[in-house]
N, C-alpha and C positions, 0 to 999 in steps of 0.2 A: 275735234277733227275726226269724228267717227267716220269710218269708211274710207279715209284717205290714207295712202301709204306712200312713204318717201320713195323716190326713184332718182336715178342718176341725172335726169334731165332738169332737175329743179332749177338750177342756176346755169344751165348749159349756155355757153357763149357770153356770160355776164361778167366774167372776172375783171377784164380790163375796164369795162364800164363801171363796175363797182368801185374800183380804186379811185376813179376820177369823179364819179357821180355822187357818191356819198360824202357828206361833209365830214371832215376829219374829226376824230375825237380830240378835244383840246388838251394841251399840256397840263392844264389845271386838273383834269380828270386823273391823270397819272399821279400828280402830286398828292391829290386827295386820297387815292388808294394807298400810295406809299406811306403817307402820314398815318393813316388809320391802322395799317398793318406793320408799321415800323420796318419797312423794307430797307435793307442795307447793302444790297448788291450780292447777297449770298442766296443759296437755295435755288429752286427751280420753279418755273411757271409752266402751267399747262392751260392753253387757251383752246377751248372745245368749240368746234364750229368756227374756226378762225377766219374763214374767208381769205381775202388777200392780205391778212396780217394786220388789219387796221388797229386792233388793240394790242396784239402780240408785239409788234414793233415799237409801239409807244411805251410798253412796260418793260421791254427787254433790258434796258440799261439798269433796271433795279434788281436784276437776277444774274446768277452765274450762267444759267441756261434758260432759254425760253423755247418751249415746244408748242407749235401750232398744229392742231389736228383738224382735218376736214375731209369730207367724203368726195369733194369735187377736185379732180386733179388740176383743172384749169385755175382754180383759186390758189392752190398751193404753188403752182408755177409762177403766178403773179406775185405771190408773197415772197418767194425766193428771189425774184427779180428785184423787188423793192428793197429787200434786205441788202442785197449786193449793192444796189444803187446808193443806199444810205450808209454803206460801210459797217453794217451790223453783222458781226460774225458769230454771235452766240446763240443763233436760232437754229432750230431743227424742225423740219416739216414732215408730218406723218399723214399718209393717205389711209384713212380708216373712218368708219362710222363711229359716232359717239357710243352706240350700243356695243361696240367691240371692246370698250374699256373694261378692265385696266390695260389690256393689250400689251402686257409686258413692259410698260413704260416706266415703271418704278413709282416713287413717291414724290410729292410736290409740296412746296410751301404754300402755293396759291393755285387754285383752279378757277378759271373764269369762263363765264358764259355772257357774250355780248351780242344781243339780237339774234340768238341762235337756239336757245333752250326750247322754244315752242315747236321746233322741228323734230324733236327727239321723242323716244319713249322715255318720258321724263322721270317716272319713279325709278326705272332701271338705271338711268344715267346718273341721277342724283345720288343713288345708293353707291354706285361705282365710284363717283367722285369723292364721296366721304371716305371710302375705304382707301383712297390713294393719297390722303393728306398726311404730311409729316405731323408729329406732335406740335401743337400750337398753330397748325396751318388753318387756312380758311378758304371758303368758296365765295366768289364775288359774282353777282348777277347785275349786269349793266342794262338799265332800261333807257332806251334812246330812240329817237326818230331822226335819223341822219339823212333821209331822202327829201324831207320838206320841213319848212318852218311854219310860223303863224301866218295867217292870211292877211296881207296888207295890199295897198294899191300898187306897190312896186314889186310884189312877189310874183313868181311864175304863176300862170293861170291853172292851178292844180285841178280845179273842177273841170275845165275844158279838156285838159289832158286825160283825165279819167274817162270822160265821155268818148274821146277819140279812141282810147284803148278798147272800150266796150264795143264801139262800132266795128272794130276789127276782130275782137276775140269773144264777144258775147257778154251778156250781163253777169254771168257767174264767174267769180274769181278763179283764174287758172293757177295751177301749182304743179309743175312737172307734167306728168301724163294725166293727172287727176284734177279735181276742182275742190275749192274750199268755199262753199256757199255761205258759211257762217264765220269765215275768217279763221285765224289761228287761235289756239287755246290760251286761256289765262289761268288764274288760280294757282300760280307757282308757290305761293306761301305755304299752302297746305302740303304740297309735294315735298318741299325742302324739310319741313318739320317731320313729316312721316318718315323721311330718310335718315332722321337722327340729327338734324341741325337745330341750333337755337338761333334766335334773332328774329328779324334782321336788325343790324345797325345800319341806319340809312344816312347816306350822304348825298347832298345835291350840289351840282356844279352848274352855274349859269351857262346857257347856250350863247354862242357868239352871234353877232350880226355879220352876214356874209354877202358878198357881191358875186354873182354867178353869171356866166354868159350862156349863149344858146347851146354850145357844145357841152357845157357842164350839165344843163338840164336834160338834154337828149341822153347823155350818159346815165343820169339818174333814172330815167324811165326804163332803160335797158338793164339797169342794175337790179330791178325788182323781179322776184320770182313770178309775179303775176303778169309781167310784160317782158319776160326774158326773150332775147332775139329769136330763138328757135320756134317760139309759139306762133310767130307770124308767117312762117313758111315762105312761100314765094311772094308774099305780099309785104315782106319786110321793107324793101326799098320804097314802096308806095306809102307805107305807114310813116317811115322816117321823113319823107318829103312833106307829107301833110303836117306832121309834128313841127317841123322846122318852119313851115309857113304860118302855123298857129302862133308859134313863139315870136316870130318876126313881126306879126301883126300886133301882138300884145306889147312889144317893146321895140320901137324902131331903132333905138340905140343898141339893141342886142344885149342889154344888161338887166339883171334883176337883183333886187336887194330884199333879203328876208331875215327875220329874227328867228334863230333856231330855238327849239324848246330846250328846257334844262335837261341835263344828264343826271339820272338818279342811280346811285349805286347802293345795292343791298349787300351787306357783308354778313355771311352765314358762317357760324362756327360749330364744330362738332360738340 
């Protein structure tokens, strides 16, 4: 991601769409993490780049306190709303960048990164996370694709959606005020090891088959940094109208069915 810098518009306007448009992490994912780490309801969780609390809220029952940290205030507001709606009172939401860690937050039994690590200064953040772990603590990296599944006849027309976004925003992937022509960075294994972690212990959880309607798919599109609502400016309504027309033509019933990819969890230990 050479030449790209994070800015506060990366997910501007996406929070409510994210909560609806991304397929939820399954309960089996929390069970797998809890089993691997022998979680017993004690200790603290830090979810870095928590977004609207998608993983934070799922794991919160396994800890005395769950802290979600994110640089987007809209995401944190949505996370707090969802926590209240689900009667979860053991969460705390911190507005800060990952690069601000340790940020006076104390120590944690588990630090998690779920579809967030690639946005950070990764060597700096990985080193900070290691220094915040309790004795016997661990770091978990969740690999997931929650905005789309495998391509089938009954899945949303992802290729056509991508082309429609490009028609409005251009060929080069947008990200906040900048662009990511080569996509987000990989190679996190070397970064974790350089920060003093060993592993990973890898756990795989099957993805569910989901049925989604047109509103869900529209929310998915606006949940992406590459097609966040603010990027369309005064053409937002026109784009959404075309998107809904495309989806309606693809499925007269307004329903789509797709198989989500598996969720892969890497457990890293100091």
